[in-house]
N, C-alpha and C positions, 0 to 999 in steps of 0.2 A: 606765336613764337616769341614775338617781342615782349609780350607780357610775361612769359615764362622766364626770359632772360632777366627782366627787371626783378622778378621775385627771387631768382637765384642770386643775383648780385646783392639784393637787400639782405638775403639770408647770410651770405658770406660776410657782409659788413657787420651784421649782428653777432656772428660768431667771433669776429675779431675785436669787438667792443669789450673793454674790460669793465666789469660792473664793480661799483665801489659802495662801501658803507663808511660814513664819516662819523667817528665817535669822539666827541669833545664836549666838555661841560659848558664851554663858552659859546653862546648863540652866535655872536659876531664872527667867531672863528669858523663855525660850521657854515654860516652864510657865505663867508669869503671863499672858503674852499669849494662849496657847491657852485658859486657863481663862476669861479675860475675854471674848474674842471668841466663844467657843463658846456663851456665854450669850445672845448676840444673834442673833436669827433671820435677819438679813440676811447673815450671814457663815458660811463653812464652812472650817475648817482642814483642808486635804487633804494637807499635807506640811510637814516641818520639816528644817532643816539646821544643822549646827554650824560650818560653814566655807563660804567662797565656792565652792570646787570642788564641794562637795556640793550647794550651792544651784543651781548650773548643771545638774548631773546630775538633781536632783529636778525642776527646771523642764521638762527634756526629757521626763521620765516622766509628770508629773502635769499639766502645762500649766495652772498656776493663773492666775486673772485678775490678781491683785496679789501681789507679793512684798514683804514687810516686811523690809528689808535693813539689817543692821548694817554699819558700816564696818570697824571693827577686828576682824578674824577671822584665825585661822591658816590655813595652806596657801594660801589665796587671799583677799585682802581684798574688802570689799564693792564697792569701786570697780571693780576688775577683773572681778568677777563680774557687776556691772551691765553693763559694756561687752560681755561675752560673751553674756549673755542677750539684750540688746537687738539684738545683731548677728544672733543665730540666731532669736530669737522677738520681733520688734519689737512685736507686739500685746500682749505681757505687760507690764503696768504695774509699775513699781518705785517704792516709797516708801521712801526712806532714813529709817530710824528709829534714831536714835542719840543718845547724850548728848554726843558729840564735836561741838563746834560751831566747830572751827578753820576759818578762812576758806578756806585752801587746800583742805581736804577738802570743804567745801561746793561750791565751784566745780568741783572735780575730779569729784565725784559727779554733778553736774548735767551737766557736759560729757560724761560717760560715757553719758548718756542717761536718767538718773533722771527720773521724772515729778514727783517732789516730795521735800521734805525736812522731816521732822518730828522734834522732839526727844522723848525718852522721858519727859520730865517733863510732857508735855502731858496735858490732861484726857482722859477717855474720850470725851467728846463731840467734842473736837477731833480725836482720832485717828480716830474714825468718819467725821467730815467729810472728813478727809484721804484716807482709803481710798476713800470714795464719789466724791470729786472726781477723783482720778486715774483711777479706773475709768471715769468718764463722759467722759474725754478732757481734763480740766482740769489745770492746773498748781497744785501746792500748795507754798507756802513758809510755814513757821511764822512768825508775826509776829515772834518773837524773832530768827529767822534773817534775815528781811527787813530788820529794823532794823540788824543787823550789816552786811548787804550795803550798805545805804544809807550807814551810817557809814563803811565802807571807801571807798565812792565819794567821799564828801565829803573824806575825808582825802587821797585820791589827787589829787582836783581841786585842793586847797589847795596841793599840792606842785608843781603845774605852773606854768610861766611864763605871762606874759600872752599871748605868741605862741601857745603850745600851747593855751591856753584858747580861742583864736579860730580854731584850725585847723579845716579842713573836717570832719575825721573825728570831732571832738568836738561838733559842732553837733547839735542835735536835729532830725532830718529828718522827724519825724512830725507830722501834723496834730493839732488838738485832739481830733477824733473818734477818730483812731487811738490817741492816748494814753489816751483814755477806755476804749476797747476793751481795750487792753493792761493797763490798771490792773485791769479786771475779770478778766482772765486771771490776773494775780498774786493776786487775791483768791479764786481758785479756781473761777470760773464757766466752764461749758462754753459752746460756741457757741450751743446752743439757749437756755441761760439768758440769755446776753448779748442775743440777739435779742429775747427777751421783755421784758427790762428796758429796752431801748432802743426797743421797739415798732417793730422793723424786721424784714425777712425774713432768714431764715437765710443766704440767698445773699449778702446785703449784708454780714453779719458775716464770712463766708468771704472775701469780696472785700477787706475791711479787713485781715484776717489775712494775706492774700497780699501786700498792699502793705507791711504791717509787716515781714514776713519779708524781702522784697526790699530794703527801705530799710535794714534793720539787717544785711543780708548774713548771715542765719542760716537754718537749715533747719527749725526746729520752734519750737513755742510756748514751751517751757521755755527754750531758748537766747535767744529774744527777750526773755522776762521778765527773765532774769539780766542780759543785756547792758544793757537799759534801766535796771535798778536800779543796776548798777555805774557807769554813765555819768551817773547822776543825772537821767534823763529823767522818772522817776516819783518821787512823794513820798509 
């Protein structure tokens, strides 16, 4: 009986472990991440790649829960690798982990299907939060990235004419509750977490998300968050 209980507890721990693939062309970065994350019981490094093409191939072989993906890599960059992985393995979560915070790359990576964007200078705690958030179905945007997105949105809005500002496609189509839900998505909360915080049923949150996606004409949570930030709907 004791042996069966041990096997059950071990199986439960294995189920709770988040498996990771580290994709970065710099060996010292890969080594650092592996050393750091292997010391944490909730994570398991099962593969690594030095370029985007290898990352795609390793994902096919190892099927990790989450890929830590750099953008600038040889052979195939992280954006194209993200697009291919999401096309073939949509349940694989991809967290962009890079020191490159150029706006075009941010939006391109998220548009390719990335579940989150985190900078390498983040603390260990924030990196762990980011990984766990995307694994649970949430969207993660590092606060520094979110601020840059909002700043870009404000600058773009300032350049528009008065007529453009009042055009139908730039108006905020979301209700206050929908904005509240979407803000929680940007902050990294899953549907279950949002339901608990708002004290509503999970079906209610899912209904809000469906309305949000339809109103913003997007297909997933990440696209909704990025579009709302770019157009200044969220603060």
